C-alpha positions in Angstrom: 0.0 23.7 8.9 2.1 21.4 6.6 1.8 17.7 6.7 5.3 17.3 8.0 4.6 19.7 10.8 1.6 17.9 12.2 3.3 14.6 13.1 6.7 13.0 12.7 7.3 9.6 14.1 10.6 8.3 15.3 11.4 5.3 13.0 12.9 2.4 15.0 13.8 -0.3 12.5 13.3 -2.9 15.2 9.6 -2.0 15.4 8.9 -0.9 11.9 7.5 -2.7 8.8 7.1 -1.7 5.2 3.7 -2.5 3.7 3.7 -2.6 -0.1 0.1 -2.5 -1.3 -1.2 -4.3 -4.4 1.8 -3.8 -6.7 0.3 -6.6 -8.8 0.3 -7.0 -12.6 -3.4 -6.3 -12.7 -2.8 -2.8 -11.4 0.7 -2.1 -12.8 0.8 -3.4 -16.4 -0.7 -1.7 -19.4 -3.6 -3.6 -20.9 -4.6 -5.2 -17.6 -8.2 -4.6 -16.5 -7.4 -2.6 -13.4 -4.4 -0.7 -14.7 -3.4 2.4 -12.9 -1.1 4.4 -15.2 0.7 6.3 -12.4 2.1 3.1 -10.9 4.9 3.3 -13.5 6.2 6.3 -11.6 6.5 4.7 -8.2 8.2 1.3 -8.9 11.7 2.5 -8.5 10.9 4.3 -5.2 9.2 1.2 -3.8 12.2 -0.9 -4.8 14.5 1.5 -3.0 12.3 1.4 0.1 12.2 -2.4 0.1 15.9 -2.8 -0.4 16.7 -0.2 2.4 14.2 -1.8 4.7 15.7 -5.3 4.3 19.2 -3.9 4.9 17.9 -2.2 8.1 16.2 -5.3 9.4 12.7 -4.0 8.6 10.3 -6.7 7.5 8.8 -6.1 4.0 5.1 -7.1 3.6 3.5 -7.4 0.2 -0.3 -7.2 0.1 -2.1 -8.9 -2.8 -5.8 -8.4 -3.7 -7.0 -12.0 -4.6 -10.4 -13.6 -4.8 -11.3 -17.3 -5.3 -12.8 -16.5 -8.7 -16.0 -18.5 -8.3 -17.9 -15.7 -6.7 -18.2 -17.4 -3.3 -16.1 -14.8 -1.5 -16.6 -11.5 -3.3 -19.9 -10.3 -1.6 -20.6 -6.7 -2.1 -17.3 -6.2 -4.0 -18.8 -8.1 -6.9 -21.7 -5.5 -7.0 -19.1 -2.7 -7.2 -16.7 -4.5 -9.6 -18.7 -7.1 -11.7 -15.4 -8.2 -13.4 -13.6 -8.9 -10.1 -13.7 -12.7 -10.5 -12.0 -12.6 -13.8 -9.5 -9.8 -12.9 -8.2 -10.9 -9.6 -8.9 -14.7 -9.4 -6.3 -16.8 -7.6 -4.0 -18.5 -10.0 -4.1 -15.9 -12.7 -0.8 -14.2 -13.7 -2.5 -10.9 -13.1 -2.5 -11.3 -9.3 1.2 -11.8 -9.0 3.5 -9.0 -7.7 5.3 -7.4 -10.7 8.7 -8.7 -11.7 10.3 -5.4 -11.0 9.5 -5.8 -7.3 10.6 -9.4 -6.6 10.0 -10.8 -3.2 13.1 -12.1 -1.3 13.7 -14.6 1.5 12.2 -13.2 4.6 9.6 -11.1 2.9 5.9 -11.7 3.8 3.0 -12.0 1.4 -0.5 -11.4 2.7 -3.5 -12.0 0.5 -6.7 -9.9 1.1 -10.3 -10.0 -0.2 -11.2 -6.4 0.1 -9.5 -3.0 0.3 -7.7 -3.0 3.7 -4.7 -5.2 4.4 -6.0 -5.7 7.9 -9.6 -6.7 7.0 -10.0 -10.5 7.7 -6.3 -11.2 7.3 -3.5 -12.2 9.6 -1.5 -9.0 9.0 -2.1 -7.6 12.5 -1.0 -10.9 14.0 2.1 -11.0 11.9 3.1 -7.4 12.9 2.4 -7.8 16.6 4.3 -11.1 16.7 7.3 -9.0 15.5 6.6 -6.2 18.0 5.9 -3.8 15.2 4.3 -0.5 16.2 5.1 1.6 13.1 4.1 0.8 9.4 5.3 2.6 6.3 2.7 2.3 3.5 3.4 2.5 -0.2 1.8 1.1 -3.4 -1.6 1.5 -5.1 -4.3 2.7 -5.2 -3.6 5.8 -3.0 -7.2 6.6 -2.0 -8.5 3.0 -2.0 -6.5 0.1 -0.7 -3.6 2.3 0.6 -5.8 4.8 2.4 -8.1 2.1 3.8 -5.1 0.2 5.1 -3.8 3.4 6.6 -7.1 4.1 8.4 -7.3 0.6 9.7 -3.7 0.7 10.9 -4.4 4.0 12.8 -7.5 2.4 14.3 -5.3 -0.4 15.6 -2.9 2.1 17.2 -0.1 1.7 14.7 2.0 4.7 14.0 1.4 5.1 10.2 3.7 6.7 7.7 2.8 7.2 4.1 5.4 7.6 1.3 3.7 10.3 -0.7 5.7 9.8 -3.8 5.5 6.0 -3.7 1.7 5.7 -3.9 -0.3 6.1 -7.0 -3.9 7.3 -7.6 -6.1 6.9 -10.6 -8.5 9.4 -12.4 -12.3 9.1 -11.9 -15.1 9.8 -14.3 -17.9 12.1 -13.4 -20.1 10.3 -10.9 -22.3 13.3 -10.5 -19.8 15.6 -8.9 -17.4 16.2 -11.7 -14.6 14.2 -13.2 -11.3 14.0 -11.2 -7.8 13.7 -12.4 -5.3 11.4 -10.7 -3.4 14.4 -9.4 -6.6 15.8 -7.8 -7.4 12.5 -6.1 -3.8 12.1 -5.0 -3.8 15.6 -3.4 -7.1 15.0 -1.5 -6.1 11.6 -0.3 -2.7 12.6 0.9 -4.0 15.7 2.6 -6.7 13.7 4.4 -4.2 11.1 5.6 -1.7 13.7 6.7 -4.3 15.6 8.7 -6.2 12.7 10.2 -4.4 9.4 10.2 -0.7 9.4 9.4 2.6 11.1 8.9 3.0 11.8 5.2 6.5 12.3 3.8 8.6 11.4 0.8 10.8 8.5 -0.1 14.1 10.3 0.2 13.2 11.3 3.8 12.3 7.8 4.7 15.4 6.3 3.2 17.6 8.7 5.1 15.8 8.0 8.4 16.0 4.2 7.9 19.7 4.4 7.0 20.4 6.7 10.0 18.6 4.4 12.5 19.8 1.1 11.1 21.9 -1.1 13.3 25.6 -1.5 12.3 
């Protein structure tokens, strides 16, 4: 069974939102401490999704992973990422969304402390206030903040769509089970989401469906 065969939602622009996950300088720019190399390949597709969404009346939500920087709000995340307070501290240039994806009037920015865009944020309130029941997820990192947001969205009864070619994974070192390439991680994460939590499709398909359903 292919991912597209398992579920395919009807996209109603009046009830859909685009969620752009963590396309921040810390993750997207070479030399940054949390750089994910494959993000370079998804920027143009995310820009196209954002532009088409705005034209169709679909709200665009940018998620940013930001901490206070003094260690007061990082909890267990600090155990997992000891450099988190210097990498993603509020006020640092690294936490800003990359210049290639500028926010525009009407866009929404939601800051989060952990992986999911829904965890202890007002994202759910923002979406329900707009009567949104469908979310399109893109950004980075595929199997971490993107997939966690997808799972949380599904648990909240949203119809979730993942843009497979507009999310980026990263390679992993051997943690006792063998090293993994970014492509391997991407395949497993997309397959899991497609089978368990979401519709997984590509950017071209989403652009066509948003344009088709957009109001004149």
